[in-house]
PQR file with spaces between the fields and no chain letter, atoms N, CA, C, O and H, PARSE charges and radii, in Angstrom:
ATOM       1  N    MET     1       1.285   -3.904    5.996 -0.4000 1.5000
ATOM       2  CA   MET     1       0.075   -3.183    5.637 -0.0000 2.0000
ATOM       3  C    MET     1       0.374   -1.704    5.721  0.5500 1.7000
ATOM       4  O    MET     1       0.945   -1.226    6.701 -0.5500 1.4000
ATOM       5  N    ASP     2      -0.006   -1.003    4.714 -0.4000 1.5000
ATOM       6  CA   ASP     2       0.249    0.423    4.670 -0.0000 2.0000
ATOM       7  C    ASP     2      -1.034    1.157    5.044  0.5500 1.7000
ATOM       8  O    ASP     2      -1.891    1.405    4.196 -0.5500 1.4000
ATOM       9  H    ASP     2      -0.469   -1.391    3.917  0.4000 1.0000
ATOM      10  N    LEU     3      -1.153    1.499    6.318 -0.4000 1.5000
ATOM      11  CA   LEU     3      -2.361    2.151    6.817 -0.0000 2.0000
ATOM      12  C    LEU     3      -2.559    3.530    6.211  0.5500 1.7000
ATOM      13  O    LEU     3      -3.696    3.989    6.100 -0.5500 1.4000
ATOM      14  H    LEU     3      -0.457    1.297    7.007  0.4000 1.0000
ATOM      15  N    ALA     4      -1.493    4.197    5.820 -0.4000 1.5000
ATOM      16  CA   ALA     4      -1.620    5.512    5.189 -0.0000 2.0000
ATOM      17  C    ALA     4      -2.347    5.400    3.849  0.5500 1.7000
ATOM      18  O    ALA     4      -3.172    6.249    3.512 -0.5500 1.4000
ATOM      19  H    ALA     4      -0.569    3.823    5.910  0.4000 1.0000
ATOM      20  N    ARG     5      -2.036    4.354    3.092 -0.4000 1.5000
ATOM      21  CA   ARG     5      -2.727    4.158    1.810 -0.0000 2.0000
ATOM      22  C    ARG     5      -4.195    3.823    2.035  0.5500 1.7000
ATOM      23  O    ARG     5      -5.066    4.321    1.322 -0.5500 1.4000
ATOM      24  H    ARG     5      -1.366    3.665    3.366  0.4000 1.0000
ATOM      25  N    ILE     6      -4.469    2.983    3.022 -0.4000 1.5000
ATOM      26  CA   ILE     6      -5.848    2.621    3.326 -0.0000 2.0000
ATOM      27  C    ILE     6      -6.612    3.858    3.780  0.5500 1.7000
ATOM      28  O    ILE     6      -7.770    4.054    3.411 -0.5500 1.4000
ATOM      29  H    ILE     6      -3.761    2.578    3.601  0.4000 1.0000
ATOM      30  N    ARG     7      -5.954    4.689    4.586 -0.4000 1.5000
ATOM      31  CA   ARG     7      -6.564    5.941    5.062 -0.0000 2.0000
ATOM      32  C    ARG     7      -6.947    6.818    3.878  0.5500 1.7000
ATOM      33  O    ARG     7      -8.031    7.401    3.862 -0.5500 1.4000
ATOM      34  H    ARG     7      -5.014    4.530    4.886  0.4000 1.0000
ATOM      35  N    ARG     8      -6.068    6.916    2.890 -0.4000 1.5000
ATOM      36  CA   ARG     8      -6.327    7.744    1.715 -0.0000 2.0000
ATOM      37  C    ARG     8      -7.505    7.200    0.913  0.5500 1.7000
ATOM      38  O    ARG     8      -8.326    7.973    0.420 -0.5500 1.4000
ATOM      39  H    ARG     8      -5.187    6.442    2.903  0.4000 1.0000
ATOM      40  N    VAL     9      -7.595    5.888    0.778 -0.4000 1.5000
ATOM      41  CA   VAL     9      -8.717    5.282    0.051 -0.0000 2.0000
ATOM      42  C    VAL     9     -10.027    5.546    0.784  0.5500 1.7000
ATOM      43  O    VAL     9     -11.029    5.890    0.157 -0.5500 1.4000
ATOM      44  H    VAL     9      -6.928    5.260    1.178  0.4000 1.0000
ATOM      45  N    ILE    10     -10.027    5.387    2.106 -0.4000 1.5000
ATOM      46  CA   ILE    10     -11.233    5.659    2.891 -0.0000 2.0000
ATOM      47  C    ILE    10     -11.671    7.102    2.694  0.5500 1.7000
ATOM      48  O    ILE    10     -12.858    7.382    2.522 -0.5500 1.4000
ATOM      49  H    ILE    10      -9.213    5.108    2.615  0.4000 1.0000
ATOM      50  N    GLU    11     -10.710    8.011    2.720 -0.4000 1.5000
ATOM      51  CA   GLU    11     -11.022    9.429    2.555 -0.0000 2.0000
ATOM      52  C    GLU    11     -11.604    9.715    1.176  0.5500 1.7000
ATOM      53  O    GLU    11     -12.572   10.465    1.052 -0.5500 1.4000
ATOM      54  H    GLU    11      -9.746    7.784    2.860  0.4000 1.0000
ATOM      55  N    GLU    12     -11.012    9.116    0.131 -0.4000 1.5000
ATOM      56  CA   GLU    12     -11.483    9.349   -1.233 -0.0000 2.0000
ATOM      57  C    GLU    12     -12.853    8.731   -1.483  0.5500 1.7000
ATOM      58  O    GLU    12     -13.704    9.340   -2.132 -0.5500 1.4000
ATOM      59  H    GLU    12     -10.226    8.507    0.231  0.4000 1.0000
ATOM      60  N    VAL    13     -13.066    7.523   -0.970 -0.4000 1.5000
ATOM      61  CA   VAL    13     -14.306    6.801   -1.256 -0.0000 2.0000
ATOM      62  C    VAL    13     -15.454    7.242   -0.362  0.5500 1.7000
ATOM      63  O    VAL    13     -16.567    7.481   -0.831 -0.5500 1.4000
ATOM      64  H    VAL    13     -12.375    7.028   -0.443  0.4000 1.0000
ATOM      65  N    ALA    14     -15.168    7.347    0.947 -0.4000 1.5000
ATOM      66  CA   ALA    14     -16.245    7.612    1.906 -0.0000 2.0000
ATOM      67  C    ALA    14     -16.292    9.051    2.394  0.5500 1.7000
ATOM      68  O    ALA    14     -17.281    9.474    2.992 -0.5500 1.4000
ATOM      69  H    ALA    14     -14.264    7.152    1.329  0.4000 1.0000
ATOM      70  N    GLY    15     -15.234    9.800    2.142 -0.4000 1.5000
ATOM      71  CA   GLY    15     -15.205   11.174    2.614 -0.0000 2.0000
ATOM      72  C    GLY    15     -14.929   11.294    4.102  0.5500 1.7000
ATOM      73  O    GLY    15     -15.037   12.383    4.665 -0.5500 1.4000
ATOM      74  H    GLY    15     -14.430    9.456    1.656  0.4000 1.0000
ATOM      75  N    ALA    16     -14.571   10.184    4.750 -0.4000 1.5000
ATOM      76  CA   ALA    16     -14.266   10.191    6.181 -0.0000 2.0000
ATOM      77  C    ALA    16     -12.770   10.363    6.358  0.5500 1.7000
ATOM      78  O    ALA    16     -11.979    9.708    5.678 -0.5500 1.4000
ATOM      79  H    ALA    16     -14.483    9.300    4.293  0.4000 1.0000
ATOM      80  N    GLU    17     -12.378   11.245    7.270 -0.4000 1.5000
ATOM      81  CA   GLU    17     -10.957   11.481    7.510 -0.0000 2.0000
ATOM      82  C    GLU    17     -10.538   10.901    8.849  0.5500 1.7000
ATOM      83  O    GLU    17     -11.223   11.076    9.857 -0.5500 1.4000
ATOM      84  H    GLU    17     -13.020   11.777    7.822  0.4000 1.0000
ATOM      85  N    TYR    18      -9.406   10.209    8.848 -0.4000 1.5000
ATOM      86  CA   TYR    18      -8.808    9.685   10.069 -0.0000 2.0000
ATOM      87  C    TYR    18      -7.459   10.358   10.240  0.5500 1.7000
ATOM      88  O    TYR    18      -6.709   10.496    9.274 -0.5500 1.4000
ATOM      89  H    TYR    18      -8.850   10.067    8.029  0.4000 1.0000
ATOM      90  N    THR    19      -7.144   10.775   11.451 -0.4000 1.5000
ATOM      91  CA   THR    19      -5.926   11.542   11.675 -0.0000 2.0000
ATOM      92  C    THR    19      -4.676   10.687   11.694  0.5500 1.7000
ATOM      93  O    THR    19      -3.585   11.197   11.436 -0.5500 1.4000
ATOM      94  H    THR    19      -7.754   10.662   12.235  0.4000 1.0000
ATOM      95  N    GLY    20      -4.797    9.434   11.985 -0.4000 1.5000
ATOM      96  CA   GLY    20      -3.598    8.616   12.071 -0.0000 2.0000
ATOM      97  C    GLY    20      -3.879    7.157   11.834  0.5500 1.7000
ATOM      98  O    GLY    20      -5.033    6.755   11.680 -0.5500 1.4000
ATOM      99  H    GLY    20      -5.683    9.021   12.195  0.4000 1.0000
ATOM     100  N    PRO    21      -2.825    6.357   11.804 -0.5600 1.5000
ATOM     101  CA   PRO    21      -2.963    4.924   11.546  0.2800 2.0000
ATOM     102  C    PRO    21      -3.798    4.198   12.593  0.5500 1.7000
ATOM     103  O    PRO    21      -4.449    3.204   12.271 -0.5500 1.4000
ATOM     104  N    SER    22      -3.796    4.672   13.839 -0.4000 1.5000
ATOM     105  CA   SER    22      -4.546    3.963   14.878 -0.0000 2.0000
ATOM     106  C    SER    22      -6.042    3.981   14.586  0.5500 1.7000
ATOM     107  O    SER    22      -6.733    2.997   14.850 -0.5500 1.4000
ATOM     108  H    SER    22      -3.267    5.479   14.100  0.4000 1.0000
ATOM     109  N    GLY    23      -6.547    5.082   14.046 -0.4000 1.5000
ATOM     110  CA   GLY    23      -7.967    5.154   13.693 -0.0000 2.0000
ATOM     111  C    GLY    23      -8.317    4.213   12.563  0.5500 1.7000
ATOM     112  O    GLY    23      -9.375    3.584   12.574 -0.5500 1.4000
ATOM     113  H    GLY    23      -5.985    5.880   13.831  0.4000 1.0000
ATOM     114  N    VAL    24      -7.434    4.116   11.591 -0.4000 1.5000
ATOM     115  CA   VAL    24      -7.651    3.219   10.461 -0.0000 2.0000
ATOM     116  C    VAL    24      -7.595    1.774   10.941  0.5500 1.7000
ATOM     117  O    VAL    24      -8.439    0.957   10.572 -0.5500 1.4000
ATOM     118  H    VAL    24      -6.574    4.627   11.582  0.4000 1.0000
ATOM     119  N    TRP    25      -6.595    1.462   11.768 -0.4000 1.5000
ATOM     120  CA   TRP    25      -6.456    0.112   12.289 -0.0000 2.0000
ATOM     121  C    TRP    25      -7.683   -0.280   13.106  0.5500 1.7000
ATOM     122  O    TRP    25      -8.176   -1.403   12.998 -0.5500 1.4000
ATOM     123  H    TRP    25      -5.909    2.126   12.067  0.4000 1.0000
ATOM     124  N    TRP    26      -8.169    0.645   13.917 -0.4000 1.5000
ATOM     125  CA   TRP    26      -9.363    0.393   14.735 -0.0000 2.0000
ATOM     126  C    TRP    26     -10.554    0.094   13.829  0.5500 1.7000
ATOM     127  O    TRP    26     -11.328   -0.825   14.095 -0.5500 1.4000
ATOM     128  H    TRP    26      -7.769    1.557   14.004  0.4000 1.0000
ATOM     129  N    LEU    27     -10.696    0.873   12.759 -0.4000 1.5000
ATOM     130  CA   LEU    27     -11.809    0.680   11.829 -0.0000 2.0000
ATOM     131  C    LEU    27     -11.731   -0.694   11.161  0.5500 1.7000
ATOM     132  O    LEU    27     -12.742   -1.386   11.049 -0.5500 1.4000
ATOM     133  H    LEU    27     -10.067    1.620   12.542  0.4000 1.0000
ATOM     134  N    LEU    28     -10.542   -1.088   10.721 -0.4000 1.5000
ATOM     135  CA   LEU    28     -10.383   -2.401   10.096 -0.0000 2.0000
ATOM     136  C    LEU    28     -10.747   -3.518   11.068  0.5500 1.7000
ATOM     137  O    LEU    28     -11.489   -4.435   10.716 -0.5500 1.4000
ATOM     138  H    LEU    28      -9.721   -0.526   10.813  0.4000 1.0000
ATOM     139  N    LYS    29     -10.224   -3.441   12.291 -0.4000 1.5000
ATOM     140  CA   LYS    29     -10.517   -4.468   13.290 -0.0000 2.0000
ATOM     141  C    LYS    29     -12.002   -4.513   13.611  0.5500 1.7000
ATOM     142  O    LYS    29     -12.575   -5.592   13.765 -0.5500 1.4000
ATOM     143  H    LYS    29      -9.620   -2.697   12.576  0.4000 1.0000
ATOM     144  N    ARG    30     -12.627   -3.346   13.713 -0.4000 1.5000
ATOM     145  CA   ARG    30     -14.063   -3.262   14.052 -0.0000 2.0000
ATOM     146  C    ARG    30     -14.921   -4.011   13.031  0.5500 1.7000
ATOM     147  O    ARG    30     -15.944   -4.602   13.378 -0.5500 1.4000
ATOM     148  H    ARG    30     -12.162   -2.470   13.589  0.4000 1.0000
ATOM     149  N    HIS    31     -14.494   -3.978   11.779 -0.4000 1.5000
ATOM     150  CA   HIS    31     -15.253   -4.643   10.721 -0.0000 2.0000
ATOM     151  C    HIS    31     -14.769   -6.063   10.444  0.5500 1.7000
ATOM     152  O    HIS    31     -15.240   -6.716    9.513 -0.5500 1.4000
ATOM     153  H    HIS    31     -13.663   -3.499   11.497  0.4000 1.0000
ATOM     154  N    GLY    32     -13.828   -6.536   11.256 -0.4000 1.5000
ATOM     155  CA   GLY    32     -13.358   -7.903   11.109 -0.0000 2.0000
ATOM     156  C    GLY    32     -12.406   -8.110    9.948  0.5500 1.7000
ATOM     157  O    GLY    32     -12.212   -9.235    9.488 -0.5500 1.4000
ATOM     158  H    GLY    32     -13.445   -6.006   12.013  0.4000 1.0000
ATOM     159  N    TRP    33     -11.807   -7.015    9.470 -0.4000 1.5000
ATOM     160  CA   TRP    33     -10.890   -7.125    8.352 -0.0000 2.0000
ATOM     161  C    TRP    33      -9.473   -7.289    8.862  0.5500 1.7000
ATOM     162  O    TRP    33      -9.153   -6.883    9.979 -0.5500 1.4000
ATOM     163  H    TRP    33     -11.965   -6.101    9.843  0.4000 1.0000
ATOM     164  N    SER    34      -8.635   -7.882    8.043 -0.4000 1.5000
ATOM     165  CA   SER    34      -7.228   -8.010    8.370 -0.0000 2.0000
ATOM     166  C    SER    34      -6.440   -7.814    7.088  0.5500 1.7000
ATOM     167  O    SER    34      -7.001   -7.801    5.992 -0.5500 1.4000
ATOM     168  H    SER    34      -8.896   -8.212    7.135  0.4000 1.0000
ATOM     169  N    ARG    35      -5.138   -7.663    7.242 -0.4000 1.5000
ATOM     170  CA   ARG    35      -4.341   -7.499    6.037 -0.0000 2.0000
ATOM     171  C    ARG    35      -4.283   -8.817    5.281  0.5500 1.7000
ATOM     172  O    ARG    35      -4.315   -9.898    5.868 -0.5500 1.4000
ATOM     173  H    ARG    35      -4.683   -7.674    8.132  0.4000 1.0000
ATOM     174  N    GLN    36      -4.199   -8.698    4.002 -0.4000 1.5000
ATOM     175  CA   GLN    36      -4.167   -9.875    3.147 -0.0000 2.0000
ATOM     176  C    GLN    36      -2.748  -10.101    2.669  0.5500 1.7000
ATOM     177  O    GLN    36      -2.151   -9.215    2.058 -0.5500 1.4000
ATOM     178  H    GLN    36      -4.173   -7.820    3.525  0.4000 1.0000
ATOM     179  N    ILE    37      -2.208  -11.261    2.935 -0.4000 1.5000
ATOM     180  CA   ILE    37      -0.865  -11.606    2.513 -0.0000 2.0000
ATOM     181  C    ILE    37      -0.944  -12.892    1.701  0.5500 1.7000
ATOM     182  O    ILE    37      -1.470  -13.897    2.180 -0.5500 1.4000
ATOM     183  H    ILE    37      -2.693  -11.981    3.431  0.4000 1.0000
ATOM     184  N    PRO    38      -0.427  -12.867    0.480 -0.5600 1.5000
ATOM     185  CA   PRO    38      -0.458  -14.099   -0.321  0.2800 2.0000
ATOM     186  C    PRO    38       0.296  -15.222    0.390  0.5500 1.7000
ATOM     187  O    PRO    38       1.332  -14.989    1.014 -0.5500 1.4000
ATOM     188  N    THR    39      -0.221  -16.411    0.291 -0.4000 1.5000
ATOM     189  CA   THR    39       0.431  -17.551    0.931 -0.0000 2.0000
ATOM     190  C    THR    39       1.594  -18.076    0.107  0.5500 1.7000
ATOM     191  O    THR    39       2.456  -18.783    0.630 -0.5500 1.4000
ATOM     192  H    THR    39      -1.063  -16.600   -0.216  0.4000 1.0000
ATOM     193  N    ARG    40       1.628  -17.732   -1.192 -0.4000 1.5000
ATOM     194  CA   ARG    40       2.717  -18.185   -2.047 -0.0000 2.0000
ATOM     195  C    ARG    40       2.887  -17.195   -3.194  0.5500 1.7000
ATOM     196  O    ARG    40       2.015  -16.364   -3.449 -0.5500 1.4000
ATOM     197  H    ARG    40       0.928  -17.157   -1.616  0.4000 1.0000
ATOM     198  N    ARG    41       3.998  -17.297   -3.865 -0.4000 1.5000
ATOM     199  CA   ARG    41       4.253  -16.457   -5.045 -0.0000 2.0000
ATOM     200  C    ARG    41       3.594  -17.100   -6.266  0.5500 1.7000
ATOM     201  O    ARG    41       3.394  -18.314   -6.312 -0.5500 1.4000
ATOM     202  H    ARG    41       4.706  -17.972   -3.657  0.4000 1.0000
ATOM     203  N    ALA    42       3.268  -16.278   -7.235 -0.4000 1.5000
ATOM     204  CA   ALA    42       2.668  -16.783   -8.464 -0.0000 2.0000
ATOM     205  C    ALA    42       3.629  -17.729   -9.169  0.5500 1.7000
ATOM     206  O    ALA    42       4.827  -17.455   -9.250 -0.5500 1.4000
ATOM     207  H    ALA    42       3.431  -15.292   -7.196  0.4000 1.0000
ATOM     208  N    TYR    43       3.127  -18.804   -9.662 -0.4000 1.5000
ATOM     209  CA   TYR    43       3.944  -19.791  -10.372 -0.0000 2.0000
ATOM     210  C    TYR    43       4.601  -19.166  -11.598  0.5500 1.7000
ATOM     211  O    TYR    43       5.732  -19.502  -11.947 -0.5500 1.4000
ATOM     212  H    TYR    43       2.154  -19.027   -9.596  0.4000 1.0000
ATOM     213  N    GLU    44       3.879  -18.252  -12.248 -0.4000 1.5000
ATOM     214  CA   GLU    44       4.350  -17.648  -13.481 -0.0000 2.0000
ATOM     215  C    GLU    44       5.345  -16.514  -13.248  0.5500 1.7000
ATOM     216  O    GLU    44       5.848  -15.947  -14.218 -0.5500 1.4000
ATOM     217  H    GLU    44       2.960  -17.979  -11.964  0.4000 1.0000
ATOM     218  N    ARG    45       5.643  -16.166  -12.009 -0.4000 1.5000
ATOM     219  CA   ARG    45       6.502  -15.031  -11.695 -0.0000 2.0000
ATOM     220  C    ARG    45       7.882  -15.194  -12.341  0.5500 1.7000
ATOM     221  O    ARG    45       8.521  -16.240  -12.234 -0.5500 1.4000
ATOM     222  H    ARG    45       5.234  -16.626  -11.221  0.4000 1.0000
ATOM     223  N    ASP    46       8.311  -14.144  -13.000 -0.4000 1.5000
ATOM     224  CA   ASP    46       9.616  -14.136  -13.666 -0.0000 2.0000
ATOM     225  C    ASP    46      10.576  -13.335  -12.785  0.5500 1.7000
ATOM     226  O    ASP    46      10.591  -12.105  -12.834 -0.5500 1.4000
ATOM     227  H    ASP    46       7.792  -13.294  -13.086  0.4000 1.0000
ATOM     228  N    GLU    47      11.369  -14.032  -11.985 -0.4000 1.5000
ATOM     229  CA   GLU    47      12.263  -13.380  -11.028 -0.0000 2.0000
ATOM     230  C    GLU    47      13.267  -12.457  -11.710  0.5500 1.7000
ATOM     231  O    GLU    47      13.596  -11.400  -11.171 -0.5500 1.4000
ATOM     232  H    GLU    47      11.357  -15.031  -11.944  0.4000 1.0000
ATOM     233  N    LYS    48      13.753  -12.834  -12.873 -0.4000 1.5000
ATOM     234  CA   LYS    48      14.708  -11.997  -13.582 -0.0000 2.0000
ATOM     235  C    LYS    48      14.060  -10.673  -14.002  0.5500 1.7000
ATOM     236  O    LYS    48      14.670   -9.612  -13.874 -0.5500 1.4000
ATOM     237  H    LYS    48      13.486  -13.693  -13.311  0.4000 1.0000
ATOM     238  N    ALA    49      12.838  -10.741  -14.496 -0.4000 1.5000
ATOM     239  CA   ALA    49      12.120   -9.524  -14.895 -0.0000 2.0000
ATOM     240  C    ALA    49      11.836   -8.640  -13.688  0.5500 1.7000
ATOM     241  O    ALA    49      11.913   -7.415  -13.782 -0.5500 1.4000
ATOM     242  H    ALA    49      12.342  -11.603  -14.600  0.4000 1.0000
ATOM     243  N    VAL    50      11.510   -9.250  -12.567 -0.4000 1.5000
ATOM     244  CA   VAL    50      11.245   -8.484  -11.346 -0.0000 2.0000
ATOM     245  C    VAL    50      12.511   -7.761  -10.899  0.5500 1.7000
ATOM     246  O    VAL    50      12.457   -6.576  -10.570 -0.5500 1.4000
ATOM     247  H    VAL    50      11.447  -10.245  -12.491  0.4000 1.0000
ATOM     248  N    MET    51      13.631   -8.442  -10.882 -0.4000 1.5000
ATOM     249  CA   MET    51      14.894   -7.823  -10.466 -0.0000 2.0000
ATOM     250  C    MET    51      15.299   -6.693  -11.421  0.5500 1.7000
ATOM     251  O    MET    51      15.798   -5.657  -10.983 -0.5500 1.4000
ATOM     252  H    MET    51      13.675   -9.405  -11.149  0.4000 1.0000
ATOM     253  N    THR    52      15.083   -6.896  -12.716 -0.4000 1.5000
ATOM     254  CA   THR    52      15.391   -5.853  -13.691 -0.0000 2.0000
ATOM     255  C    THR    52      14.524   -4.633  -13.438  0.5500 1.7000
ATOM     256  O    THR    52      15.024   -3.508  -13.432 -0.5500 1.4000
ATOM     257  H    THR    52      14.678   -7.738  -13.071  0.4000 1.0000
ATOM     258  N    TRP    53      13.237   -4.839  -13.231 -0.4000 1.5000
ATOM     259  CA   TRP    53      12.321   -3.727  -12.980 -0.0000 2.0000
ATOM     260  C    TRP    53      12.735   -2.977  -11.719  0.5500 1.7000
ATOM     261  O    TRP    53      12.777   -1.746  -11.712 -0.5500 1.4000
ATOM     262  H    TRP    53      12.830   -5.753  -13.236  0.4000 1.0000
ATOM     263  N    ARG    54      13.043   -3.715  -10.648 -0.4000 1.5000
ATOM     264  CA   ARG    54      13.433   -3.072   -9.393 -0.0000 2.0000
ATOM     265  C    ARG    54      14.705   -2.237   -9.546  0.5500 1.7000
ATOM     266  O    ARG    54      14.808   -1.158   -8.962 -0.5500 1.4000
ATOM     267  H    ARG    54      13.009   -4.715  -10.653  0.4000 1.0000
ATOM     268  N    SER    55      15.657   -2.717  -10.312 -0.4000 1.5000
ATOM     269  CA   SER    55      16.940   -2.016  -10.411 -0.0000 2.0000
ATOM     270  C    SER    55      16.951   -0.918  -11.469  0.5500 1.7000
ATOM     271  O    SER    55      17.697    0.051  -11.330 -0.5500 1.4000
ATOM     272  H    SER    55      15.573   -3.594  -10.786  0.4000 1.0000
ATOM     273  N    GLU    56      16.137   -1.044  -12.530 -0.4000 1.5000
ATOM     274  CA   GLU    56      16.193   -0.075  -13.622 -0.0000 2.0000
ATOM     275  C    GLU    56      14.993    0.861  -13.693  0.5500 1.7000
ATOM     276  O    GLU    56      15.161    2.058  -13.927 -0.5500 1.4000
ATOM     277  H    GLU    56      15.531   -1.831  -12.642  0.4000 1.0000
ATOM     278  N    VAL    57      13.800    0.345  -13.496 -0.4000 1.5000
ATOM     279  CA   VAL    57      12.591    1.158  -13.671 -0.0000 2.0000
ATOM     280  C    VAL    57      12.200    1.868  -12.379  0.5500 1.7000
ATOM     281  O    VAL    57      11.959    3.075  -12.394 -0.5500 1.4000
ATOM     282  H    VAL    57      13.663   -0.627  -13.306  0.4000 1.0000
ATOM     283  N    TRP    58      12.134    1.154  -11.279 -0.4000 1.5000
ATOM     284  CA   TRP    58      11.652    1.730  -10.031 -0.0000 2.0000
ATOM     285  C    TRP    58      12.430    2.973   -9.596  0.5500 1.7000
ATOM     286  O    TRP    58      11.804    3.944   -9.168 -0.5500 1.4000
ATOM     287  H    TRP    58      12.330    0.174  -11.268  0.4000 1.0000
ATOM     288  N    PRO    59      13.766    2.992   -9.683 -0.5600 1.5000
ATOM     289  CA   PRO    59      14.488    4.209   -9.282  0.2800 2.0000
ATOM     290  C    PRO    59      14.070    5.450  -10.082  0.5500 1.7000
ATOM     291  O    PRO    59      14.181    6.570   -9.583 -0.5500 1.4000
ATOM     292  N    GLN    60      13.596    5.264  -11.304 -0.4000 1.5000
ATOM     293  CA   GLN    60      13.180    6.392  -12.135 -0.0000 2.0000
ATOM     294  C    GLN    60      11.800    6.910  -11.761  0.5500 1.7000
ATOM     295  O    GLN    60      11.515    8.092  -11.951 -0.5500 1.4000
ATOM     296  H    GLN    60      13.506    4.354  -11.710  0.4000 1.0000
ATOM     297  N    VAL    61      10.933    6.043  -11.230 -0.4000 1.5000
ATOM     298  CA   VAL    61       9.556    6.456  -10.923 -0.0000 2.0000
ATOM     299  C    VAL    61       9.296    6.623   -9.433  0.5500 1.7000
ATOM     300  O    VAL    61       8.246    7.134   -9.043 -0.5500 1.4000
ATOM     301  H    VAL    61      11.165    5.082  -11.076  0.4000 1.0000
ATOM     302  N    GLU    62      10.229    6.203   -8.602 -0.4000 1.5000
ATOM     303  CA   GLU    62      10.059    6.285   -7.145 -0.0000 2.0000
ATOM     304  C    GLU    62       9.943    7.740   -6.714  0.5500 1.7000
ATOM     305  O    GLU    62      10.799    8.551   -7.065 -0.5500 1.4000
ATOM     306  H    GLU    62      11.082    5.788   -8.919  0.4000 1.0000
ATOM     307  N    PRO    63       8.900    8.090   -5.959 -0.5600 1.5000
ATOM     308  CA   PRO    63       8.780    9.466   -5.479  0.2800 2.0000
ATOM     309  C    PRO    63       9.919    9.789   -4.514  0.5500 1.7000
ATOM     310  O    PRO    63      10.293    8.961   -3.685 -0.5500 1.4000
ATOM     311  N    GLN    64      10.451   10.968   -4.627 -0.4000 1.5000
ATOM     312  CA   GLN    64      11.506   11.414   -3.734 -0.0000 2.0000
ATOM     313  C    GLN    64      10.893   11.923   -2.433  0.5500 1.7000
ATOM     314  O    GLN    64       9.789   12.466   -2.460 -0.5500 1.4000
ATOM     315  H    GLN    64      10.146   11.641   -5.301  0.4000 1.0000
ATOM     316  N    PRO    65      11.562   11.768   -1.304 -0.5600 1.5000
ATOM     317  CA   PRO    65      11.028   12.255   -0.033  0.2800 2.0000
ATOM     318  C    PRO    65      10.694   13.747   -0.124  0.5500 1.7000
ATOM     319  O    PRO    65      11.475   14.557   -0.623 -0.5500 1.4000
ATOM     320  N    GLY    66       9.507   14.070    0.377 -0.4000 1.5000
ATOM     321  CA   GLY    66       9.080   15.463    0.391 -0.0000 2.0000
ATOM     322  C    GLY    66       8.385   15.918   -0.879  0.5500 1.7000
ATOM     323  O    GLY    66       7.897   17.047   -0.944 -0.5500 1.4000
ATOM     324  H    GLY    66       8.872   13.412    0.782  0.4000 1.0000
ATOM     325  N    THR    67       8.331   15.055   -1.896 -0.4000 1.5000
ATOM     326  CA   THR    67       7.680   15.450   -3.151 -0.0000 2.0000
ATOM     327  C    THR    67       6.390   14.692   -3.399  0.5500 1.7000
ATOM     328  O    THR    67       5.696   14.974   -4.376 -0.5500 1.4000
ATOM     329  H    THR    67       8.727   14.138   -1.843  0.4000 1.0000
ATOM     330  N    ALA    68       6.050   13.743   -2.548 -0.4000 1.5000
ATOM     331  CA   ALA    68       4.840   12.941   -2.738 -0.0000 2.0000
ATOM     332  C    ALA    68       3.604   13.790   -2.506  0.5500 1.7000
ATOM     333  O    ALA    68       3.601   14.674   -1.649 -0.5500 1.4000
ATOM     334  H    ALA    68       6.614   13.514   -1.754  0.4000 1.0000
ATOM     335  N    LYS    69       2.546   13.520   -3.273 -0.4000 1.5000
ATOM     336  CA   LYS    69       1.276   14.221   -3.084 -0.0000 2.0000
ATOM     337  C    LYS    69       0.637   13.760   -1.796  0.5500 1.7000
ATOM     338  O    LYS    69       0.643   12.570   -1.482 -0.5500 1.4000
ATOM     339  H    LYS    69       2.548   12.802   -3.969  0.4000 1.0000
ATOM     340  N    GLN    70       0.098   14.676   -1.070 -0.4000 1.5000
ATOM     341  CA   GLN    70      -0.542   14.349    0.212 -0.0000 2.0000
ATOM     342  C    GLN    70      -2.037   14.301    0.043  0.5500 1.7000
ATOM     343  O    GLN    70      -2.759   14.041    1.005 -0.5500 1.4000
ATOM     344  H    GLN    70       0.092   15.642   -1.325  0.4000 1.0000
């Protein structure tokens, strides 16, 4: 679970700011939420296409350290 992403969504949607992951985690637990993990992979998943995307496309679009928008 990426608490930083959840923190950003909370800030954008509700206008509430949390200083760190512990505040976000506390908020999720308080509301009875947990991270969602699929129990299985999609039947239609094309492993070859996924591997191609990871090796060829992702390196071109991956944000470099220090250049990501905050």
